[in-house]
N, C-alpha and C positions, 0 to 999 in steps of 0.2 A: 694334505687335503682333507683327510679324515678328521683331523683336529678342527679345521675350519667348519666343517659340516656339524660336528658335535657342538662346537661353541655356538653356532647360529641356532641350532635346535634347542639348546638349553636356554639361550637368551630369549627365544620366541616363547617358550613355555613359561618362563618367569614373567615376561611381559603380559601374557594372557592371564595368568593367575593374579597379577597385580591389578589389572583392569577389572577382573571379576570381583575382587575384594573391594575395590573402590566403589563399584556399582552397588554391591550389597550394603555397604556402609551408608551410601546416600539414600537408599530405599528405607533403611531402618530409621533414619533421622527425620523422614517425612511424617507430618502429623496424620493421624487416622482420619479418614473421610468423615465429614459431619453427617449426623443422622438427625432425623426428626423426632427422636425420643426425648421426652422431658422427664426428669426425675423429680418426683414430688416428695418433699421432706416434711413430715409432720413435726410441728414444734411441741405438741403436747401428746401425751399418751391418753388414749380414750379411757373414759371411766367404765366401770363395770356395767352401769345402766346403758351406756352407749353401745357396749359390746353385746349386751343381751338384746337390745332392740334390733341389731343386725342379724340375729340368729333366725334362720329359716326353720319352719316346722320340719320335723324329720320325715323323710321319705320312707315309704313302706319297703321292707326288705323282702317282700314276696310271701311272707308268712301271715300277712294280715296284721302284724304288729309293727309299731315304729321301731327303728333302731335304738338300742339302749346305750346310754352313756353311764358313767360311774363317777362318783365322788366320795372321798373319805374326809371327814372333818369333825369338828366339835359343834354340837348343837348350842346355838346362842339364844334362841327364842322358840317358844312353843305356843301356838294359838290354835287350840283344838276347836274353838267355835267356828273359825274360818278354815279349818283343816289344813293348816300350813305350819311349817317349821323353817327356821333359818339356820344355816350351817356355815361356819367359818372354815375355810380350807386353804391349802397352799396351791397357788396357781404356778405350775411348773414352768410355764412359758415366760412369766415375768419374775419368778422367784419371789413373789409377794403374796401376802394373805388377802383373800377376797371373801365376801359373804354373799350368799344367794338364798332365795326363798324357794322351797319345794312344797308341793301340794300332795296331801294324802287323799285317796278316794276309796270307795268300797272294794276295789280290786287290788289295792296295795297289800303286798305280803309282808307280814311282820315276823322278824326272826329274833330270838332271845327275849321276846316279850309276848304277852298274851293279848294286850290291847294297846291302843294308841295313848291311853291315859298314863301308861307307864313311861312314856318318853319325857325326859326331864332335861333342863338346861345343864350343860356340863358333860353330858354323855357323849361318847364318840360314836359316830355312825358311818356305816358304809351304805350308800344309796345308789340303787340302779334306777335310772329315770329316763323318761323320754320328753321331748318338747312337743306340746300340742299346737294346734292352729293359732292359738292366742299367745304363743311364746311363753307359756307357763311350763315349769318343770314339774312333771307329774311323776310321783314316786310309784315305781312298779314293785320294788322290794326295798326294805330298810332293815338293816341288821345293826342293833345297838349293843354297846358295851357299857356296863355300869361305870359311873364316874368313880375315880379313886377316892375312897374316904379320906378325910383329913388325918394326918399323922396323930397317933395317940388314941384313936377310936377303934 
């Protein structure tokens, strides 16, 4: 009699486990419920000009100054008449080179040079800048390194 009860108990447990496993398998094979989300896939990467147009002016950080950003790159153009320079730099987000225009003003601090006239194409520069209300990159501080002289000089 004890054998019959043990057999029935083991058979019932096996039946319950098998039914549970089958239910779990059927739930996993059901497709996920549909949502109203739409994934937008861009077919082209935006240009630097498009990215710059999207930039919002910097918000104040509570000190009366806009939040600073930083870039390191090679100076590719100098226009002291219009108080701007162009810098080519590596964009770490895209792993590609980009070029942007930065504006000097009377408050721009110069490091390793005594005047803006010493800034030359080919120099490396580290620039602390903020973005003004017109989306211009305003240089707060610029530190330049002399370009390497050609070999043999």
